[in-house]
N, C-alpha and C positions, 0 to 999 in steps of 0.2 A: 746320581747314578743312572737314572732313566735317560737323561740327556746324552750321556756318554754311550749308552747302549744304542740309542737311536742314531747317533753319529756313526758308530761302527757299522750298524746295519746299512746305512746309506752308502758307506764306502764299499761294502760287500756287494750291494745291489748294483752300484755303478760299475764295479769291476766285472761282474757277471754280464751286465749289459754290454760293456765294451767288448768282451770276448765274443758275444753273439753277433754284434755289429761287424766285427772284424771277419768272422766266418762268412758273412754275407757280402764281404768286399767293401764295406763302408768303413772308412778310416776316420775315427774321432780321436784326436790326440788326448791321451789320458794324463798329460803332464801334471796338472794340479788336482787330479781326481782324488788323491789320497788326503790332501789337505782341505780342499774346498769342493765337495761333491756338487754343489749347486752350479759351479762353473762348467763342470762336465755336462750337467743336464742342459745348460744354456747352449753349449756347443752342439749337443745332440739335437736339440730342438731346432737349431738353424739348419742342420742337415735334413731333417724331416719337417719341412715347412708346414705341412698339413697337420702336424700334431704337436701342440704346445702344452697339452694336458700334463704330460710327465713333468715338465719344468714347473708348472704351477703346483702340482702335487708335492714336488720336492721343496718348493718354497714354503708350503704349508707345513711340511714335516720339520723344516728348520725352525720355523716360528714356534711350533709346539715344543721342540727340543729346548729352545732358548727359554721359553716360559717355564719348563720343568727345572732347568738349571737355576734360573733366578728364584724360583719357589724354594728350591733346596738351600740356596745361599741365604735366603731370608729366614728360613727355619733355623739354620745353623747360627746365624748372627743373633737371632732372637734368644736362643738358648744360651749363647755365650754371654750375652748382656745380663741375663738373669743369673747365670752361674757366677759371673765376675762380681756383681753387686752383692750377691749372697755371701760370697767368700769374704769380702771386706767386712760385712756385718758379723760373720762368724768369728773373724779375727778379733774384732772388738769385744764380742761376748766372751771368748775364751781368755782373753787377756785380763778381764775383770771377773774371771770365773769364781773367785772366792765370794763375790757378792751375788752370784746367781746360784740358786739352789740346784744341787746335783752336778755342778761343774767344778767343784773344788780341786779335783785331780788334774784339770787342764789349765788352771790359772798360771800366769807368769808373763813377764814382759817379752820373753823370747819365743813364745808360742804364737804361731800364726797359721791361718788356713792356706794350704797350698793349692787346692782345687775343690770344686764342687761338681759332683756328677748327678744329674737329674735321673732318678731311678724310675719314677712313675708320674705321668701327667694325670692328675685327678680331674681337673677341669681346665678351662682356658685361664683360670686365675689361681690355680692351686697345684703345687707340685710336691712330691716327696723326693728328697735328695739325700746324698751322703757327702759330708764335708770331710776332706782328708787334711789332717794337720801335719806340720813339719816334723812332729814327733812320731808320726806313723799311725797315730790314733785316727779312728773314723767315728764321726758323730752323725746320727740321723737328724735331719732337719726338715722343716716344712717351709716352703717358699710360697708366698702369696704375692700376686702382682695385679695391677689394674692396667697394665700396658706401659705406664710411665714409671710408677713407683714400685720398688721391690722391697718386700719385708721378709726377712728370714727369721725363723725361730727354732730353738733347739727342741728336738723331739718330733714325733709324728702326731699331728692334731687331727 
């Protein structure tokens, strides 16, 4: 989200700058300004040969935005990996519910986990989550991970 906000801010600043330049009689074509603000900054820096600072600041802003976007994507994919593996384990546990204390009411071959939602990150290796079953029931679970292995257990530990 921060990357998107930075991108929108760059478009707004380029638009404002374009209007100011136009008032001063300097024409900088805004063709691709909406899609790629860095192209606008490059064209602008060519018109003002003595000042390339704005272009380099714009480049730094784009790099920071891209880093934020990749960071967010990494966080999302990390959670989905944890949630997906936990859901598979919960399905196995509820299908054999009659053999696990406290899960008698969930047992059955047709019961499965639909999704797992991480509720609280306790540490880098421990999460509290809720597993939603296809029956509509919700089960509190604890997820432990070492980065590679994911281990889900029923209840909050």
